[in-house]
MIDOSE-1310 file (N, C-alpha, C; in nm, 2 decimals, decimal comma, always signed):
residues 200
mknk	+0,49/+1,02/-2,05/+0,56/+0,89/-2,02/+0,49/+0,82/-1,91; +0,46/+0,92/-1,80/+0,39/+0,86/-1,68/+0,26/+0,79/-1,71; +0,18/+0,85/-1,80/+0,06/+0,78/-1,84/+0,07/+0,65/-1,92; +0,18/+0,65/-2,00/+0,21/+0,52/-2,07/+0,25/+0,41/-1,97
nlki	+0,33/+0,45/-1,87/+0,36/+0,35/-1,77/+0,25/+0,30/-1,69; +0,16/+0,39/-1,66/+0,04/+0,34/-1,58/-0,05/+0,25/-1,67; -0,05/+0,28/-1,79/-0,15/+0,19/-1,88/-0,08/+0,05/-1,90; +0,06/+0,06/-1,90/+0,13/-0,08/-1,91/+0,09/-0,14/-1,79
lklc	+0,11/-0,08/-1,67/+0,09/-0,15/-1,54/-0,05/-0,20/-1,53; -0,14/-0,12/-1,57/-0,28/-0,16/-1,57/-0,31/-0,30/-1,65; -0,25/-0,29/-1,78/-0,26/-0,40/-1,87/-0,19/-0,52/-1,80; -0,10/-0,51/-1,72/-0,02/-0,62/-1,65/-0,12/-0,68/-1,54
qtal	-0,19/-0,58/-1,48/-0,28/-0,62/-1,38/-0,41/-0,69/-1,42; -0,45/-0,64/-1,54/-0,56/-0,70/-1,62/-0,53/-0,85/-1,67; -0,39/-0,87/-1,70/-0,35/-1,00/-1,74/-0,33/-1,09/-1,62; -0,31/-1,03/-1,51/-0,31/-1,11/-1,39/-0,45/-1,17/-1,35
faal	-0,55/-1,08/-1,37/-0,68/-1,11/-1,33/-0,73/-1,21/-1,44; -0,69/-1,19/-1,56/-0,73/-1,28/-1,67/-0,68/-1,44/-1,62; -0,56/-1,43/-1,58/-0,49/-1,57/-1,53/-0,57/-1,62/-1,43; -0,60/-1,54/-1,33/-0,68/-1,60/-1,21/-0,83/-1,65/-1,25
cfvs	-0,89/-1,57/-1,35/-1,01/-1,62/-1,40/-1,00/-1,74/-1,46; -0,88/-1,77/-1,54/-0,87/-1,89/-1,61/-0,82/-2,01/-1,51; -0,75/-1,98/-1,43/-0,71/-2,09/-1,32/-0,83/-2,12/-1,24; -0,90/-2,03/-1,19/-1,03/-2,06/-1,11/-1,11/-2,15/-1,18
ftfl	-1,15/-2,11/-1,31/-1,24/-2,18/-1,38/-1,20/-2,32/-1,42; -1,08/-2,33/-1,47/-1,01/-2,45/-1,53/-0,99/-2,56/-1,41; -0,94/-2,51/-1,30/-0,89/-2,62/-1,20/-0,97/-2,61/-1,07; -1,06/-2,50/-1,06/-1,14/-2,51/-0,93/-1,29/-2,53/-0,96
qfki	-1,33/-2,59/-1,07/-1,47/-2,60/-1,10/-1,52/-2,75/-1,09; -1,65/-2,76/-1,07/-1,72/-2,88/-1,05/-1,82/-2,89/-1,17; -1,78/-2,98/-1,26/-1,86/-3,01/-1,38/-1,98/-3,08/-1,36; -2,09/-3,04/-1,41/-2,22/-3,11/-1,40/-2,26/-3,16/-1,54
pvpg	-2,24/-3,29/-1,58/-2,28/-3,35/-1,70/-2,41/-3,33/-1,75; -2,45/-3,30/-1,86/-2,59/-3,28/-1,92/-2,60/-3,38/-2,03; -2,72/-3,44/-2,04/-2,74/-3,55/-2,16/-2,69/-3,47/-2,29; -2,62/-3,55/-2,38/-2,59/-3,51/-2,51/-2,45/-3,46/-2,52
gdat	-2,37/-3,49/-2,41/-2,24/-3,45/-2,41/-2,19/-3,30/-2,37; -2,30/-3,23/-2,32/-2,28/-3,09/-2,26/-2,25/-3,10/-2,11; -2,23/-2,98/-2,07/-2,21/-2,97/-1,92/-2,24/-2,81/-1,87; -2,26/-2,80/-1,75/-2,25/-2,69/-1,68/-2,17/-2,70/-1,57
slhi	-2,12/-2,59/-1,49/-2,04/-2,60/-1,38/-2,05/-2,52/-1,28; -2,01/-2,55/-1,16/-1,99/-2,46/-1,05/-1,86/-2,42/-1,04; -1,83/-2,28/-1,03/-1,69/-2,23/-1,03/-1,70/-2,09/-0,98; -1,58/-2,04/-0,95/-1,57/-1,90/-0,89/-1,50/-1,81/-0,99
gnaf	-1,50/-1,85/-1,12/-1,42/-1,77/-1,23/-1,48/-1,62/-1,24; -1,61/-1,62/-1,22/-1,67/-1,48/-1,23/-1,64/-1,39/-1,12; -1,60/-1,44/-1,01/-1,57/-1,36/-0,89/-1,44/-1,28/-0,94; -1,35/-1,32/-1,00/-1,23/-1,25/-1,03/-1,25/-1,15/-1,14
cvla	-1,35/-1,18/-1,22/-1,39/-1,08/-1,32/-1,46/-0,96/-1,26; -1,55/-0,98/-1,16/-1,60/-0,86/-1,08/-1,50/-0,81/-1,00; -1,41/-0,88/-0,93/-1,31/-0,81/-0,85/-1,21/-0,72/-0,93; -1,18/-0,78/-1,06/-1,10/-0,69/-1,14/-1,16/-0,55/-1,19
alll	-1,31/-0,56/-1,21/-1,39/-0,45/-1,25/-1,39/-0,34/-1,14; -1,39/-0,39/-1,01/-1,40/-0,31/-0,89/-1,27/-0,24/-0,87; -1,15/-0,32/-0,89/-1,01/-0,27/-0,86/-0,96/-0,19/-0,99; -1,00/-0,22/-1,10/-0,92/-0,17/-1,22/-1,03/-0,08/-1,32
ggwy	-1,15/-0,11/-1,29/-1,25/-0,04/-1,38/-1,32/-0,14/-1,46; -1,43/-0,10/-1,53/-1,53/-0,20/-1,59/-1,48/-0,26/-1,72; -1,39/-0,17/-1,80/-1,34/-0,22/-1,92/-1,24/-0,33/-1,90; -1,14/-0,29/-1,80/-1,03/-0,39/-1,78/-1,09/-0,51/-1,71
ggla	-1,17/-0,49/-1,61/-1,23/-0,61/-1,54/-1,30/-0,70/-1,65; -1,39/-0,64/-1,73/-1,44/-0,72/-1,84/-1,36/-0,79/-1,93; -1,26/-0,72/-1,96/-1,15/-0,79/-2,06/-1,09/-0,90/-1,98; -1,05/-0,88/-1,86/-0,98/-0,98/-1,77/-1,07/-1,11/-1,77
gaig	-1,20/-1,10/-1,74/-1,29/-1,21/-1,74/-1,31/-1,27/-1,87; -1,34/-1,18/-1,97/-1,36/-1,22/-2,11/-1,24/-1,31/-2,16; -1,12/-1,25/-2,16/-0,99/-1,32/-2,21/-0,97/-1,45/-2,13; -0,97/-1,45/-1,99/-0,93/-1,56/-1,92/-1,02/-1,67/-1,92
mtia	-1,17/-1,64/-1,93/-1,25/-1,75/-1,94/-1,28/-1,80/-2,07; -1,26/-1,71/-2,18/-1,27/-1,77/-2,31/-1,16/-1,86/-2,34; -1,04/-1,82/-2,30/-0,92/-1,92/-2,31/-0,94/-2,06/-2,25; -1,00/-2,04/-2,13/-1,04/-2,17/-2,06/-1,15/-2,25/-2,14
dlld	-1,24/-2,18/-2,20/-1,34/-2,26/-2,28/-1,27/-2,32/-2,41; -1,18/-2,24/-2,46/-1,10/-2,29/-2,58/-1,02/-2,41/-2,56; -0,98/-2,42/-2,45/-0,89/-2,55/-2,40/-0,98/-2,65/-2,35; -1,10/-2,64/-2,32/-1,18/-2,74/-2,28/-1,28/-2,80/-2,40
pvyi	-1,28/-2,94/-2,42/-1,35/-2,98/-2,53/-1,50/-2,97/-2,52; -1,55/-2,96/-2,39/-1,68/-2,96/-2,36/-1,73/-2,81/-2,39; -1,65/-2,70/-2,36/-1,70/-2,58/-2,38/-1,64/-2,48/-2,50; -1,55/-2,58/-2,57/-1,50/-2,49/-2,68/-1,59/-2,42/-2,78
lvap	-1,70/-2,47/-2,80/-1,80/-2,41/-2,91/-1,88/-2,29/-2,84; -1,88/-2,28/-2,71/-1,95/-2,16/-2,65/-1,85/-2,05/-2,61; -1,72/-2,06/-2,66/-1,63/-1,95/-2,63/-1,67/-1,81/-2,67; -1,74/-1,80/-2,78/-1,78/-1,65/-2,82/-1,89/-1,60/-2,74
ktfv	-1,98/-1,69/-2,69/-2,07/-1,64/-2,60/-2,00/-1,61/-2,45; -1,91/-1,70/-2,43/-1,85/-1,66/-2,29/-1,79/-1,52/-2,30; -1,71/-1,49/-2,40/-1,64/-1,36/-2,42/-1,74/-1,24/-2,39; -1,85/-1,25/-2,47/-1,94/-1,14/-2,48/-2,00/-1,13/-2,33
lklc	-2,04/-1,23/-2,26/-2,11/-1,22/-2,14/-2,01/-1,18/-2,04; -1,89/-1,22/-2,03/-1,80/-1,19/-1,92/-1,77/-1,05/-1,94; -1,75/-1,00/-2,06/-1,73/-0,86/-2,08/-1,83/-0,77/-2,03; -1,95/-0,82/-2,04/-2,07/-0,73/-2,00/-2,08/-0,73/-1,84
igli	-2,04/-0,86/-1,78/-2,03/-0,86/-1,63/-1,94/-0,74/-1,59; -1,82/-0,73/-1,63/-1,71/-0,63/-1,60/-1,77/-0,50/-1,61; -1,82/-0,47/-1,73/-1,87/-0,34/-1,78/-1,99/-0,29/-1,68; -2,09/-0,38/-1,66/-2,20/-0,34/-1,56/-2,14/-0,32/-1,43
tglv	-2,05/-0,40/-1,37/-2,01/-0,39/-1,24/-1,93/-0,25/-1,23; -1,84/-0,22/-1,32/-1,77/-0,10/-1,32/-1,85/+0,01/-1,34; -1,95/+0,00/-1,42/-2,05/+0,12/-1,44/-2,11/+0,16/-1,31; -2,16/+0,06/-1,24/-2,23/+0,08/-1,10/-2,14/+0,12/-1,00
ahky	-2,02/+0,07/-0,98/-1,92/+0,11/-0,89/-1,85/+0,23/-0,91; -1,82/+0,26/-1,04/-1,74/+0,37/-1,07/-1,80/+0,49/-1,13; -1,88/+0,48/-1,21/-1,96/+0,58/-1,29/-2,06/+0,64/-1,20; -2,14/+0,55/-1,13/-2,26/+0,59/-1,07/-2,22/+0,62/-0,91
akis	-2,16/+0,51/-0,85/-2,14/+0,52/-0,69/-1,99/+0,60/-0,67; -1,90/+0,59/-0,76/-1,77/+0,65/-0,74/-1,70/+0,61/-0,63; -1,69/+0,48/-0,61/-1,64/+0,42/-0,50/-1,48/+0,44/-0,49; -1,42/+0,47/-0,60/-1,29/+0,50/-0,60/-1,24/+0,63/-0,54
ksnd	-1,33/+0,72/-0,53/-1,32/+0,85/-0,47/-1,36/+0,86/-0,33; -1,42/+0,76/-0,28/-1,46/+0,76/-0,15/-1,35/+0,69/-0,05; -1,35/+0,75/+0,08/-1,28/+0,68/+0,18/-1,37/+0,62/+0,29; -1,49/+0,63/+0,27/-1,60/+0,57/+0,37/-1,60/+0,43/+0,36
kgyi	-1,56/+0,34/+0,45/-1,57/+0,20/+0,44/-1,70/+0,15/+0,42; -1,78/+0,20/+0,50/-1,92/+0,15/+0,49/-1,98/+0,17/+0,36; -1,97/+0,29/+0,30/-2,01/+0,32/+0,15/-1,95/+0,22/+0,06; -1,82/+0,21/+0,06/-1,76/+0,13/-0,03/-1,80/-0,02/-0,02
fkws	-1,81/-0,07/+0,10/-1,87/-0,19/+0,11/-2,01/-0,23/+0,06; -2,09/-0,11/+0,09/-2,23/-0,13/+0,04/-2,24/-0,13/-0,12; -2,16/-0,04/-0,18/-2,18/-0,02/-0,33/-2,09/-0,14/-0,40; -1,97/-0,18/-0,33/-1,91/-0,30/-0,39/-2,00/-0,41/-0,40
iias	-2,09/-0,45/-0,30/-2,19/-0,55/-0,31/-2,29/-0,53/-0,41; -2,35/-0,41/-0,40/-2,45/-0,37/-0,50/-2,40/-0,39/-0,66; -2,29/-0,32/-0,67/-2,22/-0,35/-0,81/-2,19/-0,49/-0,85; -2,15/-0,57/-0,76/-2,12/-0,70/-0,78/-2,26/-0,79/-0,81
icgl	-2,36/-0,76/-0,74/-2,50/-0,81/-0,76/-2,55/-0,77/-0,90; -2,52/-0,64/-0,92/-2,57/-0,59/-1,07/-2,50/-0,67/-1,18; -2,37/-0,69/-1,17/-2,29/-0,75/-1,27/-2,32/-0,91/-1,27; -2,33/-0,97/-1,17/-2,35/-1,11/-1,18/-2,51/-1,14/-1,19
gfnv	-2,59/-1,06/-1,15/-2,74/-1,07/-1,17/-2,76/-1,06/-1,31; -2,70/-0,98/-1,40/-2,70/-0,98/-1,55/-2,67/-1,11/-1,59; -2,57/-1,18/-1,55/-2,52/-1,31/-1,59/-2,61/-1,41/-1,56; -2,68/-1,41/-1,44/-2,78/-1,51/-1,39/-2,89/-1,51/-1,49
ifdp	-2,93/-1,40/-1,53/-3,05/-1,39/-1,62/-3,00/-1,41/-1,78; -2,90/-1,35/-1,82/-2,86/-1,36/-1,95/-2,77/-1,50/-2,01; -2,70/-1,55/-1,91/-2,62/-1,67/-1,93/-2,73/-1,78/-1,99; -2,82/-1,83/-1,92/-2,91/-1,92/-1,97/-2,99/-1,89/-2,08
vvgy	-3,03/-1,77/-2,08/-3,11/-1,72/-2,20/-3,03/-1,72/-2,33; -2,92/-1,66/-2,33/-2,83/-1,64/-2,44/-2,78/-1,78/-2,48; -2,76/-1,86/-2,38/-2,70/-2,01/-2,39/-2,81/-2,09/-2,47; -2,94/-2,08/-2,42/-3,04/-2,15/-2,49/-3,07/-2,12/-2,65
fykq	-3,05/-1,99/-2,68/-3,06/-1,95/-2,81/-2,94/-1,97/-2,89; -2,83/-1,96/-2,83/-2,69/-1,99/-2,89/-2,69/-2,14/-2,93; -2,73/-2,25/-2,83/-2,71/-2,37/-2,86/-2,82/-2,40/-2,97; -2,94/-2,36/-2,96/-3,05/-2,40/-3,06/-3,02/-2,35/-3,19
yilg	-2,99/-2,22/-3,20/-2,98/-2,15/-3,34/-2,85/-2,13/-3,40; -2,75/-2,13/-3,32/-2,61/-2,12/-3,37/-2,56/-2,26/-3,39; -2,57/-2,34/-3,29/-2,50/-2,47/-3,28/-2,60/-2,58/-3,34; -2,73/-2,56/-3,35/-2,81/-2,63/-3,41/-2,86/-2,76/-3,32
qpqk	-2,85/-2,73/-3,20/-2,90/-2,84/-3,10/-3,05/-2,85/-3,09; -3,10/-2,96/-3,07/-3,25/-2,99/-3,05/-3,29/-2,90/-2,94; -3,42/-2,85/-2,94/-3,48/-2,75/-2,85/-3,48/-2,81/-2,72; -3,53/-2,94/-2,71/-3,53/-3,00/-2,58/-3,39/-3,01/-2,50
aaai	-3,29/-3,05/-2,58/-3,17/-3,05/-2,50/-3,12/-2,91/-2,48; -3,13/-2,81/-2,56/-3,11/-2,69/-2,53/-3,18/-2,63/-2,40; -3,31/-2,67/-2,39/-3,39/-2,62/-2,27/-3,34/-2,69/-2,14; -3,30/-2,82/-2,14/-3,26/-2,89/-2,03/-3,12/-2,81/-1,99
lakl	-3,03/-2,78/-2,08/-2,91/-2,73/-2,05/-2,93/-2,58/-1,99; -3,04/-2,50/-2,04/-3,07/-2,37/-2,01/-3,11/-2,38/-1,84; -3,20/-2,47/-1,82/-3,24/-2,49/-1,68/-3,14/-2,51/-1,59; -3,05/-2,61/-1,60/-2,94/-2,65/-1,52/-2,84/-2,53/-1,51
safa	-2,82/-2,47/-1,63/-2,72/-2,36/-1,61/-2,79/-2,24/-1,55; -2,91/-2,22/-1,53/-2,97/-2,12/-1,46/-2,94/-2,14/-1,31; -2,96/-2,27/-1,26/-2,93/-2,30/-1,13/-2,78/-2,29/-1,09; -2,69/-2,33/-1,19/-2,55/-2,33/-1,15/-2,51/-2,19/-1,16
tffn	-2,55/-2,10/-1,24/-2,51/-1,96/-1,25/-2,56/-1,89/-1,14; -2,68/-1,92/-1,08/-2,73/-1,85/-0,96/-2,63/-1,88/-0,85; -2,60/-2,01/-0,83/-2,53/-2,05/-0,72/-2,38/-2,00/-0,73; -2,33/-1,99/-0,84/-2,21/-1,91/-0,87/-2,20/-1,77/-0,83
avvs	-2,32/-1,72/-0,87/-2,32/-1,57/-0,83/-2,33/-1,54/-0,69; -2,40/-1,62/-0,62/-2,41/-1,60/-0,47/-2,27/-1,61/-0,41; -2,21/-1,73/-0,44/-2,08/-1,74/-0,38/-1,99/-1,64/-0,44; -1,98/-1,60/-0,55/-1,89/-1,50/-0,60/-1,91/-1,35/-0,53
vilv	-2,05/-1,32/-0,51/-2,07/-1,20/-0,44/-2,01/-1,20/-0,30; -2,02/-1,31/-0,23/-1,97/-1,32/-0,10/-1,82/-1,30/-0,09; -1,75/-1,39/-0,18/-1,60/-1,38/-0,21/-1,55/-1,25/-0,25; -1,62/-1,18/-0,33/-1,57/-1,03/-0,37/-1,59/-0,93/-0,27
alif	-1,70/-0,94/-0,19/-1,71/-0,87/-0,08/-1,60/-0,87/+0,02; -1,56/-1,00/+0,05/-1,46/-1,03/+0,15/-1,32/-0,98/+0,10; -1,29/-1,03/-0,02/-1,16/-1,00/-0,08/-1,13/-0,86/-0,11; -1,24/-0,78/-0,17/-1,22/-0,65/-0,21/-1,20/-0,56/-0,10
natl	-1,29/-0,57/+0,00/-1,29/-0,49/+0,12/-1,18/-0,51/+0,21; -1,12/-0,63/+0,20/-1,01/-0,65/+0,28/-0,87/-0,62/+0,21; -0,87/-0,62/+0,09/-0,74/-0,59/+0,01/-0,74/-0,43/-0,02; -0,85/-0,37/-0,03/-0,84/-0,22/-0,09/-0,76/-0,13/-0,01
pllr	-0,77/-0,14/+0,14/-0,68/-0,05/+0,21/-0,53/-0,07/+0,18; -0,50/-0,19/+0,18/-0,37/-0,23/+0,16/-0,32/-0,19/+0,01; -0,40/-0,21/-0,08/-0,36/-0,17/-0,22/-0,35/-0,01/-0,23; -0,43/+0,05/-0,16/-0,42/+0,20/-0,16/-0,29/+0,23/-0,10
ksgf	-0,27/+0,18/+0,02/-0,14/+0,22/+0,10/-0,02/+0,19/+0,03; -0,01/+0,08/-0,05/+0,11/+0,04/-0,12/+0,13/+0,10/-0,25; +0,02/+0,17/-0,30/+0,03/+0,23/-0,43/+0,01/+0,15/-0,55; -0,04/+0,04/-0,52/-0,07/-0,06/-0,64/-0,21/-0,03/-0,70
llpi	-0,29/+0,04/-0,62/-0,42/+0,07/-0,68/-0,42/+0,20/-0,78; -0,44/+0,16/-0,92/-0,41/+0,26/-1,01/-0,56/+0,35/-1,03; -0,55/+0,46/-1,07/-0,67/+0,55/-1,09/-0,75/+0,50/-1,18; -0,89/+0,51/-1,15/-0,99/+0,46/-1,25/-1,02/+0,57/-1,36
ekte	-1,00/+0,52/-1,48/-1,02/+0,64/-1,59/-1,17/+0,69/-1,60; -1,17/+0,81/-1,66/-1,32/+0,85/-1,67/-1,41/+0,78/-1,75; -1,36/+0,71/-1,84/-1,45/+0,61/-1,92/-1,51/+0,51/-1,85; -1,45/+0,47/-1,74/-1,51/+0,36/-1,66/-1,64/+0,41/-1,57
């Protein structure tokens, strides 16, 4: 019964982070129009995906980002067609961040603030670094071969997307480092920080 309650609580926390991803992407983004009716954007949605992975584990963080930002795409006429790509990439961000933070560095078992700070930044960089490389690359092939966009238009969007994704990643790493390391002691003390599962 206790395990079931913990699972339900963790799913509720995942839903909360999915909502934060949705809200931050939908209402706190700066769209950059691209010729052909496309766009890329500056936003902090990925920060909450990474934060969720650090606090809840890779699977839950990845799902939070994937669900929240896919819903945001589905409700935006500009991004609706790239929603499947968003789901996969955001899930990967969470999985990679969780893998580094919890499977390799095991930050959830440490009380060393310096160690946790260092590895939370490294894990964030790994997850978001993946996105910096693969978002434009996957976006280029997705636009060209799945959506049938002309090569030139897909290439322009990929270049602009690479710049925006890099900027988003830098801002997100800074935000995550500040928020995670400031709230972690409070969450541990309050009992709201649930154990990371072995699969994370």
